[in-house]
C-alpha positions in Angstrom: 6.6 -13.0 1.5 4.8 -9.7 1.2 3.7 -8.3 -2.2 6.2 -5.8 -3.7 9.9 -5.5 -4.1 12.0 -8.1 -2.4 13.5 -6.7 0.9 17.0 -5.5 0.7 18.5 -8.2 3.0 16.7 -11.0 1.0 18.1 -9.5 -2.3 21.6 -9.7 -0.9 21.2 -13.2 0.7 19.2 -15.0 -2.0 19.5 -13.1 -5.3 22.9 -11.3 -5.4 24.8 -14.2 -3.7 23.8 -16.6 -6.5 25.1 -14.3 -9.3 28.7 -15.6 -9.3 30.0 -15.8 -12.8 31.7 -12.6 -14.1 32.8 -11.1 -17.4 35.3 -8.4 -17.7 33.1 -6.4 -20.1 30.5 -5.8 -17.4 31.3 -2.6 -15.5 28.2 -2.2 -13.3 26.5 -5.3 -11.8 23.4 -5.8 -9.6 23.5 -3.8 -6.4 21.2 -2.0 -4.0 20.2 1.4 -5.5 21.8 0.7 -8.9 19.1 0.0 -11.4 21.2 -0.2 -14.6 23.7 -2.7 -15.9 26.6 -1.2 -17.8 28.6 -3.1 -20.5 32.0 -1.8 -21.8 32.1 -1.0 -25.5 35.4 0.9 -25.7 34.9 4.7 -25.6 31.1 4.0 -25.1 29.1 1.9 -22.7 25.8 0.2 -23.3 23.4 0.9 -20.4 20.4 -1.4 -19.8 17.5 -1.6 -17.3 14.4 -3.8 -17.0 11.2 -3.3 -15.1 7.7 -4.9 -14.9 4.4 -3.1 -14.5 2.4 -5.0 -11.9 0.8 -2.4 -9.7 -1.4 -0.6 -12.3 -4.3 -1.6 -14.6 -4.8 1.5 -16.8 -2.0 3.1 -18.8 0.3 0.1 -18.5 1.6 0.5 -22.0 2.7 4.0 -21.3 4.0 3.2 -17.9 6.1 0.3 -19.2 7.9 2.6 -21.5 8.5 5.4 -19.1 9.4 3.4 -16.0 12.2 1.5 -17.7 13.5 4.5 -19.6 13.7 6.5 -16.4 16.3 4.0 -15.0 18.4 4.7 -18.1 18.0 8.4 -17.6 19.2 8.2 -14.0 22.6 7.4 -15.5 22.4 10.5 -17.7 21.7 8.4 -20.7 19.2 9.0 -23.5 17.3 5.7 -24.1 17.4 4.7 -27.8 15.5 1.3 -27.8 13.1 -0.7 -25.7 12.0 -4.3 -25.7 8.5 -5.3 -24.4 7.4 -8.6 -23.0 3.6 -8.9 -22.7 2.0 -11.7 -20.7 -1.8 -11.6 -21.0 -4.6 -13.8 -19.6 -6.8 -15.9 -21.9 -9.7 -13.4 -21.9 -7.5 -10.8 -23.6 -8.9 -9.5 -26.9 -7.1 -8.1 -29.9 -8.6 -4.7 -29.0 -6.9 -4.9 -25.6 -3.5 -5.6 -27.1 -4.0 -2.9 -29.7 -4.9 -0.4 -27.1 -1.8 -1.2 -24.9 0.5 -1.1 -27.9 -0.9 2.2 -29.1 -0.3 3.6 -25.7 3.3 2.3 -25.7 4.0 3.7 -29.1 2.7 7.1 -28.1 4.9 7.1 -25.0 7.9 5.9 -26.9 7.5 8.7 -29.5 7.3 11.3 -26.8 10.8 10.6 -25.6 12.3 9.5 -29.0 12.8 5.9 -28.2 12.1 3.0 -30.5 10.3 -0.2 -29.6 12.8 -2.7 -31.1 11.4 -6.1 -30.1 10.1 -8.3 -27.4 7.6 -11.1 -26.9 3.8 -11.3 -26.6 2.0 -14.3 -25.1 -1.4 -15.4 -23.9 -1.1 -17.5 -20.8 -3.2 -18.7 -17.9 -0.2 -18.1 -15.6 -1.5 -14.5 -15.1 -4.9 -13.2 -14.3 -4.3 -9.7 -15.7 -1.9 -8.3 -18.2 1.7 -7.9 -17.2 4.3 -6.0 -19.2 8.1 -6.1 -18.6 10.2 -3.6 -20.5 14.0 -3.5 -21.1 15.4 -0.2 -22.1 18.8 0.2 -23.8 21.0 3.3 -24.2 24.5 4.4 -25.2 26.7 6.8 -23.4 30.4 8.0 -23.5 32.1 6.2 -20.7 33.5 9.4 -19.3 30.0 10.9 -18.9 28.2 8.0 -17.1 26.4 8.9 -13.9 25.8 6.2 -11.3 23.8 6.0 -8.0 27.0 5.1 -6.2 28.7 8.4 -7.2 27.4 10.6 -4.3 30.1 12.4 -2.3 30.2 13.9 1.2 28.7 17.4 1.4 26.8 17.0 -1.9 23.5 18.8 -2.0 20.5 16.5 -2.5 17.7 17.6 -4.8 14.4 16.2 -6.0 12.5 17.0 -9.2 8.7 17.5 -9.4 6.6 16.3 -6.4 6.4 13.3 -4.2 4.0 10.4 -4.7 3.5 11.3 -8.4 3.0 7.9 -9.9 1.2 6.3 -7.0 -1.4 9.0 -6.8 -2.0 8.9 -10.6 -2.6 5.2 -10.4 -5.0 5.4 -7.5 -6.9 8.3 -9.1 -7.3 6.4 -12.4 -7.9 2.8 -11.2 -10.1 3.7 -8.2 -11.9 6.7 -9.7 -15.4 5.3 -8.8 -14.3 4.6 -5.2 -13.0 8.2 -4.9 -15.9 10.1 -6.3 -18.0 10.3 -3.1 -15.0 11.2 -1.0 -12.9 13.7 -2.9 -13.8 16.5 -5.3 -14.0 15.7 -9.0 -11.4 18.4 -9.7 -8.9 16.8 -7.3 -9.4 13.4 -8.9 -9.0 14.7 -12.5 -5.9 16.7 -11.5 -4.3 13.7 -9.9 -5.0 11.6 -13.0 -3.1 14.1 -15.0 0.0 13.4 -13.0 0.5 10.4 -15.3 1.6 12.8 -18.0 4.7 13.7 -15.9 6.0 10.1 -15.4 9.1 10.5 -17.6 12.4 11.8 -16.1 14.4 11.4 -19.3 14.7 15.2 -19.9 15.7 15.8 -16.3 18.3 13.1 -16.3 20.0 14.3 -19.5 19.9 17.9 -18.3 21.4 17.1 -14.8 24.1 15.0 -16.5 25.1 18.0 -18.6 25.6 20.1 -15.5 28.0 17.5 -14.0 26.1 15.9 -11.1 27.6 13.1 -9.0 24.7 10.7 -8.7 21.0 10.2 -9.6 18.3 7.7 -8.7 14.7 7.6 -10.0 12.1 7.2 -7.3 10.1 4.0 -7.7 8.7 1.5 -5.2 9.4 2.5 -1.7 8.9 6.2 -2.5 11.3 9.1 -2.0 12.5 7.8 1.4 13.3 4.4 -0.1 15.1 6.0 -3.1 17.2 8.3 -0.8 18.1 5.3 1.4 19.1 3.3 -1.7 21.2 6.2 -3.1 23.1 6.4 0.2 23.5 2.6 0.4 24.9 2.5 -3.2 27.4 5.2 -2.3 28.3 3.8 1.1 27.5 7.1 2.8 25.0 8.8 5.0 22.3 11.2 4.2 20.3 13.9 5.9 16.8 14.7 4.6 14.7 17.7 5.4 11.1 16.4 5.2 9.6 19.9 5.4 11.4 20.8 2.1 9.9 17.8 0.2 7.5 19.0 -2.5 4.0 17.6 -2.1 0.8 18.5 -3.9 -2.6 19.0 -2.4 -4.0 16.2 -4.5 -1.4 13.8 -3.1 -2.2 14.8 0.5 -5.9 14.3 0.1 -5.7 10.9 -1.6 -3.0 9.6 0.7 -5.0 10.7 3.8 -8.0 8.8 2.5 -6.1 5.5 2.4 -3.8 6.2 5.4 -0.8 6.2 3.0 2.5 7.7 3.8 3.3 9.7 0.6 7.0 9.5 1.4 6.8 5.8 0.9 4.6 5.9 -2.2 5.9 4.9 -5.6 6.9 8.1 -7.3 8.2 7.4 -10.9 8.5 10.8 -12.5 10.6 12.0 -9.6 14.4 12.0 -9.7 16.8 12.4 -6.7 20.1 14.0 -7.6 23.3 14.8 -5.7 25.6 17.6 -6.8 28.6 19.4 -5.4 27.9 22.6 -3.5 29.8 24.7 -6.1 27.5 23.4 -8.9 24.1 23.4 -7.2 23.2 27.0 -8.2 24.2 26.2 -11.8 21.9 23.1 -11.8 18.9 25.1 -10.4 19.4 27.7 -13.1 19.5 25.0 -15.7 16.3 23.5 -14.5 14.5 26.8 -14.1 15.5 27.9 -17.6 13.6 24.8 -18.9 10.6 25.3 -16.6 11.4 22.1 -14.7 10.7 21.9 -10.9 13.7 21.1 -8.7 13.9 21.4 -4.9 16.8 21.0 -2.5 15.9 18.5 0.2 19.0 17.5 2.0 22.7 16.7 2.0 25.1 13.8 1.8 27.0 13.1 5.1 29.7 10.7 6.1 27.5 8.3 8.1 24.0 8.1 9.4 20.7 8.2 7.5 18.2 10.6 9.1 15.1 12.5 8.3 14.8 16.0 10.0 11.1 16.7 10.6 10.6 19.9 12.5 12.7 19.5 15.6 12.7 15.7 15.4 15.3 13.4 14.0 14.0 10.1 12.6 15.9 7.2 11.2 15.7 6.8 7.4 14.8 3.1 6.9 15.3 0.9 3.9 12.4 0.5 1.4 9.8 -2.1 2.2 6.3 -2.8 0.9 5.1 0.1 -1.2 2.3 2.2 0.3 0.4 1.9 -3.0 -0.9 -1.6 -2.1 -2.9 -0.1 0.8 -5.3 1.5 -1.7 -6.1 -1.9 -3.3 -6.5 -4.0 -0.1 -9.9 -5.7 0.3 
């Protein structure tokens, strides 16, 4: 199989089909486009999500915190705790571990989440450090937002700009390779994208407005996330590619590696659907906080299409993320 997320059909056939035992307390189970598990605790629910960091070398301590907490935020939940599992190769030093944990602690403090446990192991089963993070949050049951909640005629929005995480990883991990091909200012600016990986503030703010669904943009890029959101809701979606926010740094770096930025991992970006009568309120709320938000489409009854100029293109499920093209060979 190819590197990256397991294809949708394989997930359904091999993974989901083998999860058969059920408990009544579990309200949300594994599903395409739904990144969080939800457990009933009376008036409140416990929301949990887990993610590994495998596609980056630098900043993995910080990424591990933000990527997992972003999933919680897509349910409108403020994360309160996170557990880290670190698997490191035999050549790892105490200084390496100290650096990663210092990064993780700084990222956790920035979004007011506590590292509450985990596991650290040196093993020859890996050839570079791997971190898996599990985030935990609590929310009133009545305020929970799910990816499956999108409704027909909802406006579709995105925050920030496409390709955010992927471009930051490339600019940091492949800086030497880029130096002779792209200006130093572009490289440094792209590296700074990593400061915007969190969507916790956006998720909590959007939830307060009363949105119908949210989904953070990870592997498969914004096109993958939009397809997953539609799949989770059992609806269609119409996306206006010309409206999708993209930075000059992203265009230059993606062009160099023949990467499609619409299919590039984009943690730090959230896609949101909201009723037409609330979309102006949401835009005002984001603008008042100095947060970027852009309308890029609408939810429809059936069909998943991208409008690009005068062309209509099928919106396809996520497959191997474009990030890996930069690290080939």
